[in-house]
N, C-alpha and C positions, 0 to 999 in steps of 0.2 A: 503493501498499499505505500511508506514512505518514497518508492522507486519511482511510483506514476507520479506521486505528487511531484517529487523533484524534476524529473522528466516534464511534466507540464511545466512548471515553472519556467526550468531553461528556453520551452518550448516558446512562451510566450514574451520570455526577454529578447531573446533573438527576429521575432516579428516585431517587437516594439522596435528593434533597431532598425528593423528594415525599411518600417515606416518613418522613421526617423532620416535615415538618410535621403528619402525620398524626397522627403517634405521640404530638407535642406536643400537639395541641388539646385543648382540652377535654374530657372525656367526657360526654355529655348523660345524667346520669343521672336518671332519672321519678323525681320525688318522690313517696309516699304519700299516698292522699288521707287528710283528717279522718278516724278512725274515729269520733269526735266528732260531726260536724256532722248538724245536721240541718235538710229543707228547711222542715220545720212542726214545731212543740212544742205537744201536746195535753196539760193538766193538767186532772185529774179531781179533785175534793174533796167527799169525801163527812163534810159538818160532822156531829162525835161519833161517826161509826165507828171501833170496835174490831174488834179480830178475831171476837169473842161476837158480835158483831153481825151478822156475815156467819153465824157458825156458824148463830145463831136464825132466817136468813132460808131458808137450806138446808132445815133441818128442815120449818119451818111450809109450804114448799113444796113439798116432797121432792125436793129439785135435790142432785144428788152433786156439784157443783161451781158457783160463781156466773163470769160470763164473766170478772172480775177475776182471780180465781185461775187461770186458763188462761194468764194472761203469762205469758211465758217465764222473768222473771226475778222476785223477790221479797226480801222484810225485813222490817224493822223501823222507826220513826222515832220518835226522842226529840222530843215536843212541849213542855216544860218553856221556862217565859219567865223573863225573870229579873226580879230588884229589889233595886239597888247589890249588884250582882254575883253576888244566892244565887237558886239555881234556885226557880223557884214555879211551881204550878198554873196553866196557863195559858187565856187565855179564846181566843175566836177570832179578836179584832184584833189581840195579838204573834203566836198562832201563824201568821196569814195574813202579817202583816209579814215574818218570820221567810222563809217561803217563798217572799215576793216580793221582798225586797230584799237576803236573806240576812243579815241581822242581827237577832239575839234582840233583844227590848225587853219594855216593862214592859206588864202587863194594860192595855187602853184604847186604847192607840196606835196610832194609823193611819200605817204609813208614817216613823216617826220615833223617836226615842228622848230624853233629858234627859240633861243631863252632872253626875250630881248630885256631882261635885267642889266647882262651885260652892257659895256660902252660900246657904242653902236661898232665902230672898227672892229669889235672881237667876236658879233652876232654871229657874222657867217661862217666865221671858223669853227664853230661850238653846237652846231644842231645839233638836233633831239631825235636819234630815230628808234622808231617805236618797232616792236615785235606785231605782227596781224594773226589773223585767224587762221590765215593757212597754214604758220608756224605751228598754232597747236595742233591741226589736223593732222600734220606730217609727222609730230611728235607722236601722238598715239597712232597711228600706223596707220590711218585712213589714208584711201585714194584722193586725190585734190584735184581739179579742175577748173580752168579758166577760158568762158569765150566770150566772144563778141561781134558785133556787125560792123564797127570799123576797125583802125588798124589795131590789132593785140597790143601796145605798146602804148595806145590813147588812155588818156587820163585814169579811167574809172578800171580796167582790167592792170593797169600797172598798180592800181592801187593795194592791187591784194595779190601783186605778184614781183612788185620792186620796193624798195624804200630808197631815203635817203636823197633823192634827186629832186628835181624840178619836172614838171608834167612834160616839157619837149628835149627834157634830155632824150631822143628815141632810142639810138643806139648804146646809150649806158642801161636804159629799161630792157631791149631786146636780149644786152648780155645776162644781168639779172635773171630776165625768164628762163634764158637756156640753161643757168645752172641751177636753179632754183630747187630741183627735185620732183616740180607739178607735174603730174603724169598726165593733164592732156590740155592742149593747147590750142586754140582755136579761134583764127579771126582775120581781116584785114592786114596790107600793109605787107604781103608777100616781097615783091618784086625791090621794094625802096629797102627794106629793112632787115628780110629772112632771109632770100635769095644769100645775098654776100657770106650768112651765118651757116648755109646750109651742112657745111662741115662738120661743126660746132654743134650744130643741132644733133646730127646723125650719131655723130662720138658721146652726146650727154646718153644715146639709148632711146630715142626718138625715132618712130615709125614715120613717115613724110608723106601728107597726100596734099598734093594741089589741085588736082580736080576731084569731080564727084564721084569718077569712080573708083578713083584711089580710095575715095573718102570711104564711100560703102563698103568697098572689101578689105579696108583695114582689119586687122586682127590684132596687131601689139599691144602690147599694155600701156607702152606708152605712144601717145602718139600727138606730133604737131601736123594740125591741118592750114595750111597757110592759101590765102585768096587774095588777087588785085581788088573783089570786088564784093559783097556780099548785099544780098538786097532782097525785098518779096519775092520781086520777079526774075533773079538771076538762079541760075544753075543750081547754085548752093545758097539757102537761106538759112535763118534762124530755126524755124523748127528742123528740118535735115540734121545742124551741127547739135543740137539738141539731144535729138533722138540717138545720134550717134555714140555723140558723150556719155550720155546713161549708160548703154550698151556696155561703153572700156569702163566705165567707171563702177559699176556692181560687180559687187565682192562681199565678203563675208565682214572683212570688218567695216565695214561703212566706206562715206567717202562726203568730204566740202564739196560742191560745186556752184560757182559764181557765173549766172547766164548772163549778158545785157543786151536788149536792145536796145543799140546805141544810137540808131536815127532819128529817133521823136524830137532829139535835141536839132538837130538840123533843120525839120520842119519848122518848129517854133523859133529859131533864129531867122530862118527865113520867111516866117510869116504865110506860110504854105500849108492852107488846112487838110487841101488833098494828102498832103505828102505827111502829113502827121498822120490822118486817120488810116492811112495803107502804113504806115511803120506799126503804128499802135496795135492794128489786125495783127500786124503778123507777130509780133512781141505776146499778143493773148494766144494764137495757137500753142505758141511755142510752150505758154502756160500752160493749156490743154494737153501736150504732149506728158509735163511734168505732175499733172494733176495724174494724169494715169499710173504715172510709175509711182504714186502717193498709194492710189488703191491699192495697189499689187506689194506694196510696202510699206504699210501703216506707221511701222517704227520709223518715217520720216518726216522730218518739218521740213514745209515748203512755205517759204517768206518772197512775198513778191512787194517792192516799192518802186521807189524814181529816187534820183541824186539830188533832183532840185525841179522847179517848175519854171520852162519857158517859153518866152512870148507873153506871158501875162492873154492869156485867153480866156474871152469870157463867154459863155454858150446864153442867151438869155432863154427862160424857159418857154418852153412852146415851141421854137427853132423847130423849121421843118431840116430836110435833108437842102430842098432849091436855097433855102436861106442862109444854110451854112455860108460863110462868106471870110476872105484874107483879112477882113476890116476888123474883124473881131478879136483879133491879137492887139494887145495895147505897149506892146514892146519887142523890140528884135533880139531882147538879153536875158537871160534868170531874171529871175523875181523873188522875193521873201515869201510868197507863198505857200504855206505848207502842203506838205504832197502825201497822197494814203498811202499805208500800207493795207497788204490783205495777207494774213497767217494761219497755216494750219498744219495740225502734228500736235506732237507733244508737248504739252507747256502751253500752249497757246491762248487756250482758256485765260491764262492771269496774267497777260501781255494790257499795261492801261491802254485806254484808248488816245492819250495822245502821248506820246516821242518822242525823245531827241535823236539824230541820225547814229549818233555814239551807243545808244543802248541797242539798236540792229546787232554791235558785233558783242554788246553783253549776250545778248539773247543767243545767239551764235556759240557764244565759247561757254555757256551754262549748258546748251542742248548737246556739249561735246564732254560736261561734266568737269568741264576747266572754268579756269576763270581769265581774264585779261593780266598781264603784269604793270 
């Protein structure tokens, strides 16, 4: 009888000990996933595209909405540059630098700023060079791509692929792009800037395409596609470039891409309404291609915006196609008007309605699980 009692006591002690060990063990709480993290990030910039350019395009082509307007979240972007801390009308260099690096800067500058606290004779020799979102992507093993319909070394693509230079330093920007490690480079300016560097481009590991057929059948992991003219009516247009870029960039580690509809700006400067709507429609068709990619790859963040508004376009309510006129422009230059943004993907629902252009870089970096330096 005593042995039974002893056994029972020992058994109870062991059970209680086991319960105590279980209750003292740390709880395994599943950590929530980062709601902002995206595998792929696509930034599409309509150079010079304001809200009125979008409105004119819908009227001209009889559309209720453009593809970009169907993205689930939208708002407006302040595009101003700075000079000695004072807001000024921007250009594409300063605006694209803001979106690529998270730093506002002076007009004309690519990926850099100046320390204006220094004596004037020392300022030029003490430029501040900024890192950008492409650097972050490459550091994380993501593929990267830059596509433009104007010269590839023009201001907007340059801000994502070069740094520490002025916007008109074409040959230096070209050299930096070739050495950048960016996987896909596509744009105009081939004969003037890239043909003289074609051996260096190939040595950097790029397959080269300079015709539509070469582009269509390119199979390399790194591609330079250069042309002398890219427009909605040419053999090679933005829609084709975006389609091919997405094909090459798609991979298990994700990618960052910047696609620019560069010539909306040209129509604004020229106060040419038909030019503007033609280029805006082409840009929007390319957006539709990117949207199809997002539907198939929902871990993709798609951002559509502009670097600035060009032309001071004003389309009165009730305007018909027949009434669209070049006289609706009020300027031949850039303006201070905020530009629209449209966004779809992880974290898009948490973006404020009104943002700065520098916030674009912050949103992209956050989607990569990183922060800007």
